[in-house]
N, C-alpha and C positions, 0 to 999 in steps of 0.2 A: 461845348457840343457833344456828343457822344458818339462812340465810332458808328452806332447803328444812324446815327443822325446824317453824318459826312457819308456813308453809305448809299443814303437814302437823295441826300442834296444833289450827289457825283450823278446817281442814275436819271435825278430827274433834270438835272441841266444834259448830259446826253440826250433824253428823249427831246427836249425844246430843238435843242441842236440838230436833231437827225436828219428834218426835210432838207438842209443845205447839203448835205451826202448822199441821200438817198435816193434812188429812182422810185418809177411812178408804180413799178409793182411791191419793192419794198415799201415804200408807203401804204400800200394798200393792207398789206400782210400786217403792220404795224399798227393800221387803223380796226383792225380783225381783232389784233388780241386786244386793245386797249377795250374794244367793244364787250370782248369777253369777259375780261376783267372788271368794268363796272355792273354789267349782270351778275356775273358772279359773286359780286360782293351785295346786289342787291338780293341774292337768292341767301345767301349767306347771313343776312340778318334772322330772318326767320329760320333758320334751321339750324346756323352755328352758333347764333346767340343763345337763341330761345328752344331751339330742339324740336320744331315742328316741323314735319317732314313734308314737302313739296315736291310731285313730280309732274305739275301740269303749269309751271311759270310763262309757259308758252301764250296763256291766256292773256295774261296782263301784256306781254309783247305786240300779239295781234289787235287786241283790243283798243289799246291807245295808238298804232300803227292807222285801223282802220278810221280811229275817230279823227286823227288831224288830219290823216289821208284823205277822207271824206269831206272835211268840212273846206280843205282847200282845196278839190278836186270840183265839189259842185256847189260852192257858194263863195270859193277865192278868201277863205280866211287864213291868213299868216299861220304858219307852224308856232308862233310866239304865244298866239292868241288858240289856238288848236290845242299845246302843251299841256296849259292847265287845265283845261276840260277833259280831255286824255287823262290827265293823274287825278281827277276826280271821277270818273268813270271806273276808274281800274281801284282805285281806294273803295267805294263803295261797292265793287265786285268782291275785292278782298274781306271787306267786312262782311258782308253776306255769306262766305264760304266758311268765314272764322266763325261765326255767329252762328248758323247752322251746325258746323261740326262741335265745336266746346260748348256746345248747349246738352248736347248729348253723348258728354266724353269720347269722342272721335280722336283717334290720335293715331300716331304711330303709322304703321302699313297700311289702315283705313283711312288716314288722312291722305296720305299720297294716292291713294286710288278715287279717292274724293275729286282731288284737284284734278287728275287725270278725266274723269268723266266729268267735270265743268269745262273742262277744255277741248273735250271732242263734243261734246254737247253743240260750246257755242260753233266749234267749225263747222258742226254740219248745218249749223242756221244761217250762219255767213254763205255756207255754198247754195241757200236757196234764199240771199237778201237781193233784192237786184241793185237797191241802192248802191252795195257795195262791189257790183259787177258780178255775185255768184261767183261759180268755179273757173270761170274764165279771168275775174283777178281786176285790180285796181290800177291804171297807171296813173302816174303822177307827171305833171310836166313840167320838164326837164328846161332848167334856165339855161341863159347865152354861155355858151365855152368858155370858161374862164373869168366868165365875170363874179363878182362876188356881190351877193345877195342875202344879207344878213336877217333879212326880216323874214326874209321865204325859206333861207337855209338851204342856197344855192350859192354855189362856188366852185373850186378847184378841190381836187385831191387834200393838198394841203388843210383847206378849210375844214374838214370831214376829222382829217388827222388831229388839227388843235382842237378841237369840238370833244374829239373823243379822249384826249390825255385830259383837258380841263375836268369833262365827268369821270375819269377813273381816279383822278385825283381830290374833286372834291368828296367822293365816295371813299376814299381811303381815310379822309383826313375828318368823314362825319362818324365813321365805323368807330375811329382810333377815340375819338369823342365819346360815341355811345361805352365804348367796352371801359371806359373809366367813369362812368358815370353810375349813379344809383341805379337808373334803368337797366344798363350792363348787368351789376348785379343780380338787380330779380330777375332778368332774364337766365342767367345763368344757372341762379338755384331755381326755377322751371325748369332749366335742362335737367339737370342733374338727379333734382328727386322733387316731381310736383308735391306731393302729399306734404312733405317736409317744408317746402316752401308754404304752403297753406298755412301748418302749422305756425309758421314764424309773422303769419298774419298778412303774405302778401298776396293781391287779389290777382290770382291765379287768370282767372277769365279774361281780365280787363287788360294783362300787361301780355297777356298771348294773343290778342288780338290787336294790339296795339304794332307786334312784331309782324304779324299779316296786314296792316293797313300799309306799314313803311315800308315793308318788301315789297307790296305792290305800286306803291307810288313810284319808288325806285325803279321799279322794271318796266314802269310805263314810259318813263324816259327814254329809257333802252330801245322801248320799239318803236317809240316817233323818230328818234335816231335812225332806226333802220329803214323804216318806209320812205324817209326823204333823201338817206343816202342812195337804197336800190333802185328810186322810185318805182316801186312796183309791189302788190299785196297779193297772194292767192292765199286761200284758207287752207288748203293742205301745206303750204310750207311754213306759215306763218303760226299756225296753231297745234302741228303735227309735234308727237310725241318726239321725235328727235332734236327741235328744236331746244324743246324743256332738258333734255339728255343733255344736248352741248352745254347748254349755262351753268347745271351742276359738276358736270364734269371737271370744269376747272378746280373749283372750290373742294373737291374730293379727293383729285391727285396732289392739287398744293396743299390741302390740310384746313379741313373744316373747323371752322373756329377760329383761326386766326385770321391777322390783319393783311399778313401778305400770300398767302396761300393761293387766294384767288388771283392774284395777278402772274405768281408764279406757273399756277397751273394750267392758265391760259396761254402765259408764254409756249412753254413746252407743250401741250396740245399742238396749238395753232402751228406751227413751227414743225412742228413732226408730222401732221399729216399735210400739211403744204409741201415740205420737203419731198415726204413720200409721194405724193400725186404728180409734183413736177418730175421726179427723178422716173416714174413711170412711164411719164409723157415723153420724155425725151429721147426715151427707149422706144416709142412707138407701141407700149403698150396701154388700151383702154380699158381698166379694169373695173367694174361697176362696184360701187361699195367698198373700194379700197380705204376711204378715209375714214368708215364706219369701223372697219377689221383693225386699223391702229387703235382708234380710241380703245377700241376691246384690249389688245395688248398690253396698251400703257396703262391702262385701268387694274388688269391683271397682273402686271408686275410691281405695281405701288402696291395692289393690295398685300401681298403675299409677303415682298418686303421693307415695305413701310405702311404699316396700317394708319398709320396717324397723318400721313402724306408726306411730302418731300420736303415742305417749308421747316415744320419742325427739327427733324433730322440735320438739315442744313445750319438751323439757327443754333445748333447745339455744336456742330463741326466748328463753324466759325465766331463762337461763343456772344450771340448777340442776343 
């Protein structure tokens, strides 16, 4: 086993054993880190691998959450059934946005603006949709305290932690496989030089659309997890630009296009923001927006001193 493989196995073993010595609060923070790591990997497929910038990934989080949550609340459909429906809905949404953008040659900043616009239009629509509760939100029925109900994704905090850990591990494995596959090389060729990729015979439209669809499908899983973890959905909360920014900050700070960047970035951001929030709360200071300020400070420092992200610099230092 290589040095990096041994390090990964050790970290994995520590994460599996974490609930044995972590308290409820620490477990909730760890679950949040793993959720952002997974969602960051999903966004990284589209931007890091294929070079297609999206600033509206909250669209897929919200749509998936409302689809699975709505089926559960109104028709008693368990999330194990609602999840595939949510994935299909988000995949179709991603294909629609991608087809519209790529058919007309929209890319870069303009593609980012298009994704923001779709997320905002959807938020406005859900604000006026009675089936989802409108601006008052939708509330999911909570399971019995401490009881495990995997079918309905109900259980104690440890269940959600291990679910998030499995999702993060699966996303890492999938992205590692994709990065070494022919698809991964096609995506990187498109990211580096789209015209050169066309000249080599790569179907740019098809493979860009595939990256968008896969990213949307993966993000939808994060949306369903979030809905059943927090048991509530509000359009302003799940479709807001702040949610999209939180998803993409991890990969940007950790290292866009890398495998471990989204994980490292999610851990750094979550620990720092929660640490600052708790420190100010302990002092009795309630400062609105302190988490967003901490995000901005970290992003500014990384862009200034580590423009490629934390992970590439760390990997060079550790010779991984």
